[in-house]
MDAnalysis code that builds the backbone (N, CA, C; Angstrom):
import MDAnalysis as mda
import numpy as np

u = mda.Universe.empty(672, n_residues=224, atom_resindex=np.repeat(np.arange(224), 3), trajectory=True)
u.add_TopologyAttr("name", ["N", "CA", "C"] * 224)
u.add_TopologyAttr("resid", np.arange(1, 225))
u.add_TopologyAttr("resname", ["MET", "GLY", "ALA", "VAL", "LEU", "GLY", "ARG", "HIS", "ASP", "THR", "HIS", "LYS", "ARG", "SER", "SER", "HIS", "GLY", "SER", "LYS", "LEU", "GLU", "VAL", "LYS", "MET", "VAL", "ASP", "ALA", "MET", "GLN", "GLN", "ARG", "ALA", "SER", "HIS", "GLY", "THR", "SER", "LEU", "LYS", "SER", "PHE", "ASP", "SER", "ILE", "ILE", "MET", "LYS", "PHE", "PRO", "LYS", "ILE", "ASP", "GLU", "SER", "PHE", "ARG", "LYS", "CYS", "LYS", "THR", "ILE", "PHE", "GLU", "GLN", "PHE", "ASP", "SER", "ASN", "GLY", "GLU", "ILE", "ASP", "LYS", "GLU", "GLU", "LEU", "LYS", "HIS", "CYS", "PHE", "GLN", "LYS", "LEU", "GLU", "ILE", "SER", "PHE", "THR", "GLU", "GLU", "GLU", "ILE", "CYS", "ASP", "LEU", "PHE", "GLU", "ALA", "CYS", "ASP", "ILE", "ASN", "GLU", "ASP", "MET", "GLY", "MET", "LYS", "PHE", "ASN", "GLU", "PHE", "ILE", "VAL", "PHE", "LEU", "CYS", "LEU", "VAL", "TYR", "LEU", "LEU", "ASN", "GLU", "ALA", "ALA", "VAL", "LEU", "GLU", "ALA", "LYS", "ILE", "LYS", "MET", "GLY", "LEU", "GLY", "ASN", "LEU", "GLU", "ALA", "THR", "PHE", "GLU", "THR", "LEU", "VAL", "ASP", "ALA", "PHE", "VAL", "PHE", "LEU", "ASP", "LYS", "ASN", "LYS", "ASP", "GLY", "TYR", "VAL", "SER", "LYS", "ASP", "GLU", "MET", "ILE", "GLN", "ALA", "ILE", "ASN", "GLU", "THR", "THR", "THR", "GLY", "GLU", "ARG", "SER", "SER", "GLY", "PRO", "ILE", "ALA", "MET", "LYS", "ARG", "PHE", "GLU", "GLU", "MET", "ASP", "TRP", "ASP", "LYS", "ASN", "GLY", "MET", "VAL", "THR", "PHE", "LYS", "GLU", "PHE", "LEU", "PHE", "ALA", "PHE", "THR", "ARG", "TRP", "VAL", "GLY", "ILE", "ASP", "GLU", "ASN", "GLU", "ASP", "GLU", "ASP", "ASP", "ASP", "GLU"])
u.atoms.positions = np.array([
    [62.869, 82.831, 128.693],
    [64.092, 81.692, 129.339],
    [65.220, 82.243, 128.189],
    [64.690, 82.788, 126.845],
    [66.191, 83.294, 126.224],
    [67.333, 84.328, 126.901],
    [66.638, 84.638, 127.577],
    [67.377, 86.174, 128.302],
    [68.464, 84.924, 129.073],
    [68.503, 83.900, 129.695],
    [69.323, 83.046, 130.332],
    [70.532, 83.027, 129.755],
    [70.138, 82.846, 128.465],
    [71.571, 82.398, 127.444],
    [72.118, 83.605, 127.131],
    [71.316, 84.795, 127.086],
    [71.927, 85.868, 126.534],
    [72.542, 86.630, 127.825],
    [72.753, 86.414, 128.819],
    [73.490, 86.927, 129.755],
    [74.884, 87.073, 129.713],
    [75.364, 86.479, 128.860],
    [76.739, 86.490, 128.450],
    [76.984, 87.510, 127.380],
    [78.240, 87.445, 127.351],
    [78.710, 88.156, 125.723],
    [78.824, 87.746, 124.627],
    [77.584, 87.409, 124.313],
    [77.169, 86.864, 123.157],
    [77.855, 87.144, 121.871],
    [78.081, 88.545, 121.936],
    [78.978, 88.661, 120.534],
    [80.158, 88.194, 120.251],
    [80.709, 88.263, 121.512],
    [82.365, 87.820, 121.652],
    [82.314, 86.191, 121.164],
    [80.871, 85.274, 121.953],
    [80.717, 83.851, 121.707],
    [80.335, 83.506, 120.657],
    [79.470, 84.474, 119.532],
    [78.902, 84.066, 118.667],
    [79.888, 83.073, 117.639],
    [79.296, 82.198, 116.983],
    [80.012, 81.409, 116.232],
    [79.581, 81.765, 114.644],
    [79.075, 82.984, 114.438],
    [78.783, 83.241, 112.939],
    [79.810, 83.213, 112.428],
    [79.809, 82.589, 111.143],
    [81.256, 82.924, 110.103],
    [82.561, 81.665, 110.591],
    [82.376, 81.179, 111.764],
    [83.451, 80.504, 112.194],
    [83.528, 78.852, 111.104],
    [84.278, 78.045, 111.530],
    [84.372, 77.053, 110.474],
    [83.139, 76.157, 111.058],
    [82.795, 76.106, 112.024],
    [81.970, 74.704, 112.629],
    [80.797, 75.303, 112.103],
    [80.255, 76.750, 112.554],
    [79.297, 77.100, 112.080],
    [78.960, 76.624, 110.450],
    [80.126, 76.952, 109.707],
    [79.921, 76.812, 108.247],
    [79.577, 75.303, 108.008],
    [80.299, 74.518, 108.494],
    [79.921, 73.179, 108.654],
    [78.679, 72.730, 108.984],
    [78.221, 73.324, 110.143],
    [76.643, 73.431, 110.504],
    [75.822, 73.191, 109.290],
    [75.897, 74.683, 108.691],
    [75.046, 74.872, 107.781],
    [75.195, 74.749, 106.426],
    [76.106, 74.019, 106.011],
    [76.217, 73.403, 104.948],
    [75.995, 71.592, 105.275],
    [75.599, 70.941, 106.223],
    [75.203, 69.760, 106.755],
    [73.383, 70.055, 106.668],
    [73.091, 71.048, 107.313],
    [71.786, 71.391, 107.567],
    [71.226, 71.534, 106.000],
    [71.890, 72.248, 105.148],
    [71.492, 72.565, 103.973],
    [71.380, 71.396, 103.470],
    [72.161, 70.378, 103.417],
    [72.177, 69.162, 102.746],
    [70.888, 68.508, 103.096],
    [70.811, 68.228, 104.288],
    [69.180, 67.850, 105.023],
    [68.043, 68.084, 104.325],
    [68.246, 69.760, 104.251],
    [67.004, 70.596, 103.831],
    [66.680, 69.799, 102.385],
    [67.660, 69.596, 101.849],
    [67.296, 69.276, 100.274],
    [66.459, 68.188, 100.476],
    [66.320, 67.268, 101.253],
    [65.278, 66.016, 101.346],
    [64.383, 66.287, 101.789],
    [63.998, 67.677, 102.431],
    [62.602, 67.694, 102.774],
    [62.271, 67.397, 104.361],
    [61.161, 67.728, 104.841],
    [60.782, 67.339, 106.096],
    [59.283, 66.871, 105.968],
    [59.173, 66.091, 107.148],
    [57.743, 65.313, 107.181],
    [56.812, 65.934, 108.216],
    [57.403, 67.227, 108.917],
    [56.546, 67.942, 109.659],
    [55.762, 69.018, 109.060],
    [54.303, 68.909, 109.601],
    [53.484, 69.761, 109.031],
    [53.081, 70.959, 109.393],
    [53.217, 71.132, 110.683],
    [53.324, 72.770, 111.593],
    [53.905, 72.727, 112.737],
    [53.945, 73.849, 113.263],
    [54.735, 73.881, 114.546],
    [54.315, 73.167, 115.661],
    [52.883, 72.974, 115.842],
    [51.872, 72.331, 116.878],
    [52.900, 70.695, 117.054],
    [52.943, 70.469, 115.704],
    [53.396, 68.857, 115.499],
    [54.638, 68.895, 116.171],
    [55.549, 70.119, 116.169],
    [56.759, 69.652, 116.821],
    [56.487, 69.900, 118.642],
    [55.757, 70.688, 118.694],
    [55.175, 70.791, 120.144],
    [54.987, 69.538, 120.954],
    [53.973, 68.586, 119.897],
    [53.598, 67.291, 120.208],
    [54.458, 66.368, 120.442],
    [55.696, 66.567, 119.715],
    [56.716, 65.439, 120.317],
    [57.657, 65.998, 121.210],
    [57.680, 66.814, 122.264],
    [58.261, 67.233, 123.339],
    [58.244, 66.356, 124.356],
    [57.590, 65.511, 124.728],
    [57.458, 64.632, 125.878],
    [58.458, 63.316, 125.442],
    [58.307, 62.809, 124.368],
    [59.407, 61.596, 123.805],
    [60.711, 62.063, 123.829],
    [60.821, 63.363, 123.187],
    [62.037, 64.019, 123.108],
    [62.660, 64.094, 124.424],
    [62.046, 64.580, 125.510],
    [62.207, 64.729, 126.787],
    [62.920, 63.506, 127.239],
    [61.888, 62.438, 127.044],
    [62.650, 61.299, 127.326],
    [63.975, 60.596, 126.988],
    [63.671, 60.763, 125.834],
    [65.400, 60.240, 125.070],
    [66.426, 61.347, 125.478],
    [66.272, 62.554, 125.919],
    [67.432, 63.505, 126.644],
    [67.765, 62.776, 127.439],
    [66.684, 62.511, 128.581],
    [67.317, 61.982, 129.838],
    [68.326, 60.615, 129.769],
    [67.608, 60.059, 128.510],
    [68.553, 58.840, 128.852],
    [70.104, 59.156, 128.083],
    [70.222, 60.287, 128.017],
    [71.689, 60.628, 127.343],
    [72.743, 60.805, 128.582],
    [72.069, 60.959, 129.966],
    [72.629, 61.111, 131.259],
    [73.395, 59.869, 131.137],
    [73.293, 58.618, 130.869],
    [73.964, 57.415, 131.068],
    [75.392, 57.809, 130.261],
    [75.304, 58.460, 129.229],
    [76.853, 58.789, 128.569],
    [77.448, 59.778, 129.629],
    [76.707, 60.796, 129.795],
    [77.222, 62.193, 130.558],
    [78.003, 61.498, 131.652],
    [77.279, 60.844, 132.819],
    [77.678, 60.369, 133.999],
    [78.877, 59.360, 134.076],
    [79.231, 58.921, 132.776],
    [80.073, 57.964, 132.799],
    [81.395, 58.654, 132.438],
    [81.550, 59.994, 131.990],
    [82.777, 60.979, 131.949],
    [82.830, 62.016, 132.839],
    [81.704, 62.497, 133.386],
    [81.939, 63.830, 134.277],
    [82.271, 63.307, 135.441],
    [83.033, 64.396, 136.445],
    [83.725, 63.860, 137.553],
    [82.927, 64.432, 138.515],
    [82.591, 65.969, 138.084],
    [81.761, 66.974, 139.189],
    [80.550, 67.801, 138.739],
    [80.040, 66.788, 137.938],
    [78.412, 67.398, 137.240],
    [78.812, 67.985, 136.088],
    [80.150, 68.244, 135.672],
    [80.247, 68.558, 133.859],
    [81.571, 68.079, 133.528],
    [81.611, 68.058, 131.979],
    [82.527, 67.339, 131.910],
    [83.412, 68.808, 131.027],
    [84.925, 68.225, 131.366],
    [85.545, 69.209, 130.613],
    [86.333, 68.980, 129.589],
    [87.572, 69.477, 128.929],
    [87.875, 69.330, 127.791],
    [88.391, 67.985, 127.731],
    [89.266, 67.600, 128.667],
    [89.960, 66.640, 128.483],
    [89.262, 65.419, 128.585],
    [88.113, 65.344, 129.669],
    [86.984, 64.442, 130.086],
    [86.380, 64.087, 128.749],
    [86.066, 65.040, 127.713],
    [85.625, 65.116, 126.545],
    [86.231, 64.541, 125.482],
    [87.712, 64.696, 125.216],
    [88.323, 63.779, 124.320],
    [88.709, 62.219, 124.901],
    [88.492, 61.813, 126.115],
    [88.535, 60.595, 126.857],
    [86.941, 59.824, 126.264],
    [86.143, 60.892, 126.282],
    [85.006, 60.331, 125.759],
    [84.955, 59.900, 124.291],
    [85.398, 60.752, 123.270],
    [85.632, 60.791, 122.114],
    [86.244, 59.370, 121.732],
    [87.341, 59.341, 122.751],
    [88.246, 57.962, 122.357],
    [87.801, 56.794, 122.664],
    [86.921, 56.655, 124.153],
    [86.308, 55.533, 124.267],
    [85.043, 55.071, 123.399],
    [84.277, 55.952, 122.742],
    [83.137, 55.867, 121.762],
    [83.830, 55.278, 120.368],
    [84.924, 55.648, 120.330],
    [85.926, 55.623, 119.103],
    [85.329, 56.565, 117.970],
    [84.520, 58.035, 118.211],
    [84.340, 58.558, 117.293],
    [85.330, 59.665, 116.574],
    [85.689, 59.350, 115.345],
    [86.980, 59.674, 114.924],
    [86.711, 61.365, 114.206],
    [87.010, 62.222, 115.535],
    [87.089, 63.658, 115.013],
    [88.527, 64.164, 115.594],
    [89.028, 65.295, 114.722],
    [90.064, 65.762, 115.164],
    [90.092, 66.363, 116.554],
    [91.133, 66.590, 116.850],
    [91.386, 67.544, 118.412],
    [90.869, 68.861, 118.361],
    [91.256, 69.263, 117.215],
    [90.779, 70.870, 117.000],
    [89.293, 70.896, 116.560],
    [88.478, 69.694, 116.166],
    [87.145, 69.875, 116.164],
    [86.592, 69.462, 117.303],
    [86.883, 68.826, 118.266],
    [86.830, 68.382, 119.668],
    [86.763, 69.775, 120.163],
    [87.757, 70.431, 120.355],
    [87.770, 71.637, 121.053],
    [86.912, 72.867, 120.508],
    [86.734, 72.907, 118.888],
    [85.728, 73.643, 118.451],
    [84.306, 73.511, 119.129],
    [83.997, 72.225, 119.071],
    [82.727, 71.791, 119.591],
    [82.381, 72.245, 121.008],
    [83.315, 71.940, 121.963],
    [83.555, 72.243, 123.305],
    [83.193, 73.527, 123.424],
    [84.041, 74.365, 122.825],
    [83.719, 75.896, 123.279],
    [82.728, 76.334, 122.576],
    [82.074, 75.669, 121.374],
    [80.974, 76.129, 120.935],
    [79.543, 75.720, 121.749],
    [79.628, 74.739, 122.722],
    [78.674, 74.308, 123.505],
    [78.786, 74.660, 124.924],
    [79.940, 75.172, 125.216],
    [80.187, 75.432, 126.762],
    [80.106, 77.147, 126.699],
    [78.516, 76.946, 126.955],
    [77.581, 78.861, 126.760],
    [77.823, 79.195, 127.908],
    [78.359, 78.679, 129.151],
    [78.329, 79.561, 130.065],
    [80.090, 79.976, 130.270],
    [80.960, 79.585, 129.497],
    [82.264, 79.992, 129.176],
    [83.054, 79.598, 130.734],
    [82.674, 78.439, 131.323],
    [83.259, 78.041, 132.484],
    [84.313, 76.864, 132.314],
    [84.648, 76.384, 131.156],
    [85.459, 75.133, 130.648],
    [84.535, 74.232, 131.078],
    [83.536, 73.970, 131.272],
    [82.990, 72.628, 131.737],
    [81.557, 72.682, 131.193],
    [81.352, 71.513, 130.283],
    [79.943, 70.998, 130.060],
    [79.096, 70.478, 130.822],
    [78.087, 71.371, 130.878],
    [76.784, 70.420, 131.815],
    [75.743, 69.946, 131.296],
    [75.060, 69.236, 131.518],
    [74.408, 68.231, 130.856],
    [73.466, 68.808, 129.598],
    [72.691, 69.670, 129.771],
    [72.240, 70.524, 128.618],
    [72.979, 70.953, 127.534],
    [74.144, 71.248, 127.962],
    [75.190, 71.358, 126.858],
    [75.743, 70.171, 126.270],
    [75.591, 69.369, 126.927],
    [76.006, 68.114, 126.353],
    [75.191, 67.432, 125.421],
    [74.001, 67.402, 125.923],
    [72.645, 67.000, 124.466],
    [73.019, 67.916, 123.486],
    [73.564, 69.391, 123.439],
    [73.563, 70.269, 122.277],
    [74.707, 69.427, 121.767],
    [75.724, 69.086, 122.338],
    [77.019, 69.067, 121.885],
    [76.765, 67.421, 120.921],
    [76.202, 66.408, 121.757],
    [76.044, 65.078, 120.966],
    [75.040, 65.323, 119.654],
    [74.068, 65.943, 119.605],
    [73.260, 66.331, 118.464],
    [73.874, 67.154, 117.116],
    [74.623, 68.194, 117.811],
    [75.663, 68.642, 116.818],
    [76.969, 67.599, 116.125],
    [77.101, 66.743, 116.882],
    [78.028, 65.528, 116.358],
    [77.247, 64.742, 115.372],
    [76.185, 64.523, 116.040],
    [75.322, 63.496, 114.907],
    [75.023, 64.128, 113.507],
    [74.765, 66.028, 113.632],
    [74.348, 66.233, 112.391],
    [75.784, 66.388, 111.756],
    [76.802, 66.378, 112.138],
    [77.992, 66.475, 111.289],
    [78.790, 64.974, 111.007],
    [78.543, 64.020, 111.844],
    [78.812, 62.790, 111.908],
    [77.958, 61.590, 112.376],
    [76.813, 61.384, 111.724],
    [75.826, 60.450, 111.799],
    [75.939, 58.918, 112.289],
    [77.293, 58.626, 111.431],
    [77.514, 57.494, 111.430],
    [78.325, 56.970, 113.124],
    [79.026, 58.485, 113.371],
    [79.900, 58.170, 114.515],
    [78.561, 58.013, 115.876],
    [78.044, 58.595, 115.629],
    [76.922, 58.848, 117.119],
    [76.025, 57.192, 116.974],
    [75.814, 57.045, 115.433],
    [75.041, 55.694, 115.471],
    [75.893, 54.478, 116.189],
    [77.362, 54.650, 115.680],
    [78.034, 53.741, 116.318],
    [78.323, 53.466, 118.108],
    [78.325, 55.105, 118.552],
    [78.148, 55.398, 119.792],
    [77.325, 54.855, 120.575],
    [75.857, 55.094, 120.094],
    [74.612, 54.574, 120.850],
    [74.481, 53.346, 120.570],
    [74.821, 52.368, 119.815],
    [75.104, 50.999, 119.876],
    [76.040, 50.828, 121.232],
    [77.062, 51.315, 121.125],
    [78.197, 50.755, 122.370],
    [77.205, 51.056, 123.705],
    [76.671, 52.009, 123.602],
    [76.143, 52.746, 125.193],
    [74.627, 52.559, 125.534],
    [73.980, 51.561, 124.432],
    [72.556, 50.959, 124.287],
    [71.712, 52.150, 124.639],
    [71.738, 53.124, 123.687],
    [71.007, 54.229, 124.001],
    [69.594, 54.305, 123.101],
    [69.341, 53.048, 122.873],
    [67.833, 53.066, 122.064],
    [67.629, 53.986, 120.538],
    [66.548, 54.803, 120.983],
    [65.840, 55.620, 120.036],
    [66.640, 56.797, 120.006],
    [67.992, 57.123, 119.864],
    [68.586, 58.326, 120.341],
    [68.548, 59.090, 118.819],
    [69.141, 58.206, 118.179],
    [69.110, 58.620, 116.373],
    [67.857, 59.281, 116.196],
    [66.692, 58.477, 116.605],
    [65.280, 59.199, 115.947],
    [64.960, 60.395, 116.944],
    [64.969, 60.524, 117.994],
    [65.338, 62.264, 118.662],
    [66.039, 62.849, 118.061],
    [67.422, 62.821, 117.503],
    [68.290, 63.707, 116.757],
    [67.557, 63.624, 115.596],
    [67.147, 63.034, 114.827],
    [66.241, 63.225, 113.295],
    [65.091, 63.812, 113.481],
    [64.548, 64.037, 114.613],
    [63.378, 64.721, 114.995],
    [63.913, 66.505, 114.963],
    [64.835, 66.412, 115.713],
    [65.307, 67.713, 115.795],
    [65.640, 68.303, 114.496],
    [66.875, 67.755, 113.928],
    [66.969, 68.126, 112.538],
    [65.742, 68.310, 111.774],
    [64.891, 67.408, 111.680],
    [63.469, 67.741, 110.741],
    [62.691, 68.960, 111.345],
    [62.643, 69.367, 112.859],
    [61.918, 70.475, 112.884],
    [62.412, 71.538, 112.572],
    [64.115, 71.564, 112.576],
    [64.509, 73.036, 112.121],
    [64.659, 72.922, 110.577],
    [64.400, 71.972, 109.647],
    [64.154, 71.710, 108.499],
    [62.616, 72.396, 108.084],
    [61.988, 72.113, 108.941],
    [60.665, 72.580, 109.044],
    [60.372, 74.410, 108.697],
    [61.111, 74.568, 109.866],
    [61.232, 76.097, 110.465],
    [62.170, 76.900, 109.078],
    [63.179, 76.195, 108.688],
    [64.123, 76.976, 107.614],
    [63.572, 76.744, 106.349],
    [62.467, 77.951, 106.189],
    [61.996, 77.712, 104.973],
    [62.673, 77.607, 103.520],
    [63.813, 78.571, 103.863],
    [64.547, 79.196, 102.074],
    [65.865, 78.408, 101.979],
    [65.588, 77.333, 103.355],
    [66.954, 76.304, 103.358],
    [68.438, 76.886, 103.246],
    [68.596, 78.074, 104.116],
    [69.695, 78.531, 104.001],
    [70.748, 78.177, 105.127],
    [69.989, 77.352, 106.024],
    [70.919, 76.813, 107.407],
    [70.595, 77.548, 108.451],
    [69.319, 78.783, 108.305],
    [69.343, 79.455, 109.490],
    [67.856, 80.019, 109.406],
    [67.147, 79.888, 110.881],
    [65.830, 80.294, 110.780],
    [65.914, 81.986, 111.097],
    [65.001, 82.685, 110.376],
    [64.608, 84.172, 110.536],
    [63.131, 84.137, 111.182],
    [63.085, 85.446, 111.556],
    [61.283, 85.878, 112.437],
    [60.594, 85.812, 111.318],
    [60.765, 86.283, 110.014],
    [59.652, 86.008, 108.960],
    [59.527, 84.308, 108.699],
    [60.448, 83.554, 108.748],
    [60.352, 82.234, 108.250],
    [59.886, 81.360, 109.670],
    [59.730, 81.979, 110.830],
    [58.901, 81.482, 112.049],
    [57.309, 82.091, 111.756],
    [57.019, 83.080, 111.057],
    [55.628, 83.416, 110.930],
    [55.056, 82.681, 109.699],
    [55.614, 82.196, 108.949],
    [55.432, 81.379, 107.974],
    [55.295, 79.939, 108.395],
    [55.775, 79.552, 109.355],
    [55.624, 77.944, 109.868],
    [54.432, 78.159, 110.775],
    [54.322, 78.928, 111.544],
    [53.161, 79.327, 112.481],
    [52.061, 79.348, 111.778],
    [51.888, 79.678, 110.410],
    [50.573, 79.840, 109.876],
    [50.420, 78.700, 108.637],
    [51.305, 77.463, 108.849],
    [51.091, 76.258, 108.442],
    [50.608, 75.381, 109.116],
    [49.474, 75.478, 109.691],
    [48.532, 74.476, 110.516],
    [47.933, 73.496, 109.668],
    [47.952, 72.193, 110.127],
    [46.968, 71.545, 109.532],
    [45.491, 71.472, 110.018],
    [45.037, 72.308, 110.897],
    [43.429, 72.542, 111.423],
    [43.210, 74.306, 111.085],
    [44.039, 74.855, 111.004],
    [43.749, 76.208, 110.085],
    [43.641, 77.411, 111.469],
    [44.081, 76.477, 112.575],
    [43.986, 77.360, 113.942],
    [45.248, 78.080, 114.015],
    [45.419, 79.430, 114.323],
    [46.863, 79.862, 114.990],
    [46.819, 80.539, 116.265],
    [46.519, 79.502, 117.213],
    [46.259, 79.923, 118.709],
    [47.730, 79.773, 119.237],
    [48.483, 79.088, 118.359],
    [49.943, 78.983, 119.249],
    [50.745, 80.181, 118.369],
    [50.529, 80.699, 117.583],
    [51.061, 82.276, 117.348],
    [51.736, 82.639, 118.103],
    [51.193, 83.158, 119.228],
    [52.134, 84.065, 120.257],
    [53.297, 83.134, 120.941],
    [52.893, 82.155, 121.273],
    [53.779, 81.083, 121.836],
    [54.809, 80.928, 121.257],
    [54.861, 80.582, 119.913],
    [55.841, 80.512, 118.794],
    [56.750, 81.694, 118.848],
    [56.268, 82.855, 118.605],
    [57.046, 83.846, 118.352],
    [57.996, 84.422, 119.791],
    [57.339, 84.055, 120.843],
    [57.866, 84.381, 122.202],
    [59.466, 83.055, 122.075],
    [58.602, 81.859, 121.557],
    [59.736, 80.922, 121.487],
    [61.180, 81.361, 120.358],
    [60.745, 81.994, 119.368],
    [61.603, 82.773, 118.291],
    [62.641, 83.477, 119.442],
    [62.205, 84.512, 120.120],
    [62.913, 85.496, 120.814],
    [63.935, 84.586, 121.551],
    [63.213, 83.305, 122.172],
    [64.100, 82.427, 123.172],
    [65.179, 81.642, 122.488],
    [65.067, 81.029, 121.001],
    [66.215, 80.978, 120.304],
    [67.076, 81.899, 120.153],
    [66.526, 83.037, 119.637],
    [67.637, 84.134, 119.237],
    [68.499, 84.709, 120.273],
    [69.295, 84.153, 121.074],
    [69.564, 84.596, 122.223],
    [70.743, 85.918, 121.635],
    [71.197, 85.579, 120.672],
    [72.140, 86.653, 120.412],
    [71.608, 88.162, 119.891],
    [70.217, 87.929, 119.572],
    [69.609, 88.849, 119.099],
    [69.979, 89.534, 117.535],
    [70.299, 88.361, 116.651],
    [70.424, 89.070, 115.533],
    [69.738, 88.741, 114.400],
    [68.460, 88.160, 115.315],
    [67.439, 87.843, 114.036],
    [67.786, 86.836, 113.112],
    [69.002, 85.930, 113.452],
    [68.727, 84.727, 112.684],
    [69.119, 83.812, 113.379],
    [68.188, 82.459, 113.612],
    [68.669, 81.820, 114.662],
    [69.491, 80.463, 113.975],
    [70.666, 79.913, 114.825],
    [71.429, 78.886, 114.061],
    [70.783, 77.469, 114.749],
    [71.222, 76.376, 114.290],
    [70.764, 74.908, 114.458],
    [71.027, 74.865, 116.301],
    [72.252, 75.339, 116.558],
    [72.957, 75.596, 117.928],
    [71.876, 76.045, 118.671],
    [71.898, 77.347, 118.522],
    [70.736, 78.170, 119.110],
    [69.563, 77.193, 119.472],
    [68.710, 77.051, 118.449],
    [67.635, 76.080, 118.419],
    [67.836, 75.108, 119.250],
    [68.607, 74.267, 119.047],
    [69.111, 73.050, 120.356],
    [68.896, 73.694, 121.810],
    [70.023, 74.588, 121.800],
    [69.844, 75.262, 123.199],
    [68.368, 75.437, 123.967],
    [67.912, 76.025, 122.818],
    [66.334, 76.651, 123.509],
    [65.427, 75.166, 123.706],
    [65.603, 74.459, 122.579],
    [64.824, 73.230, 122.770],
    [65.038, 72.274, 124.040],
    [66.350, 72.260, 124.489],
    [66.373, 71.813, 125.996],
    [65.756, 72.336, 126.997],
    [65.958, 73.873, 127.041],
    [64.669, 74.303, 127.874],
    [63.440, 74.076, 127.790],
    [62.963, 74.004, 126.533],
    [61.491, 74.088, 126.351],
    [61.203, 72.251, 127.056],
    [61.657, 71.760, 126.700],
    [61.438, 70.040, 126.900],
    [61.711, 70.115, 128.820],
    [62.274, 71.113, 129.253],
    [62.596, 71.369, 130.773],
    [63.713, 70.639, 131.262],
    [64.992, 70.937, 130.707],
    [66.585, 70.576, 130.684],
    [67.329, 71.470, 130.752],
    [67.725, 72.015, 131.723],
    [68.718, 73.021, 131.667],
    [69.715, 72.999, 132.766],
    [70.700, 73.869, 132.754],
    [71.932, 73.762, 133.360],
    [71.698, 73.679, 134.833],
    [70.650, 73.897, 135.525],
    [70.531, 73.575, 136.818],
    [69.868, 72.082, 137.008],
    [69.607, 71.658, 136.270],
    [69.118, 70.095, 136.582],
    [70.213, 69.191, 137.604],
    [71.435, 69.472, 137.317],
    [71.874, 68.488, 138.128],
    [72.202, 68.978, 139.738],
    [72.031, 70.492, 139.590],
    [71.935, 70.436, 141.123],
    [70.373, 70.403, 141.712],
    [69.402, 69.923, 140.945],
    [68.342, 69.746, 141.230],
    [68.361, 68.215, 141.935],
    [69.120, 67.375, 140.986],
    [69.121, 65.936, 141.242],
    [69.824, 65.994, 142.569],
    [70.834, 66.367, 142.782],
    [71.578, 66.533, 144.230],
    [70.866, 66.742, 145.531],
    [69.758, 67.689, 145.184],
    [69.117, 68.005, 146.681],
    [68.514, 66.813, 147.212],
])
């Protein structure tokens, strides 16, 4: 599955070293300082069904602002204004470009989910306010689970997940079994779609939307 994301010129699109990535890494390092409640990689997998359900509720927001199955930059700015989320135009543009994986100037549903989670990481209060306005229930609990999962994998708390850290996470199971190891390593490859050996929170989120069954073709399937 990771190859789907990797089919683009990922080196050109890599956000490594960008101002946005620096902000994400700093925010994740702060969250990591508080630790994580997760004890194993299997415990992350067990949460897939609830995360999938919560993701799909995000479509309430998405459908209010998209006009053709995807949200463009101007529609995104309108979304921010209506939800009264305080981000500068530069920050909105940076987030849009970071999440527009297909470089088609339109944010599809899976990209929008990643976008919301990144906004949550960078400005938790703004997303909580938006959640109240849109009546999205336990959306923050889902985003917290995703942040918690990344913190669990990021053993050295540097804001990235390496393959060695993934191996360590696999070996930390509550039952002593390691049957999920091969699956977890395959999933690391799916996360590391620019193949640089380090996974950012954004890469982790894109992989996660695919793991729970939400991808860029979902809107097309809904129309059939």
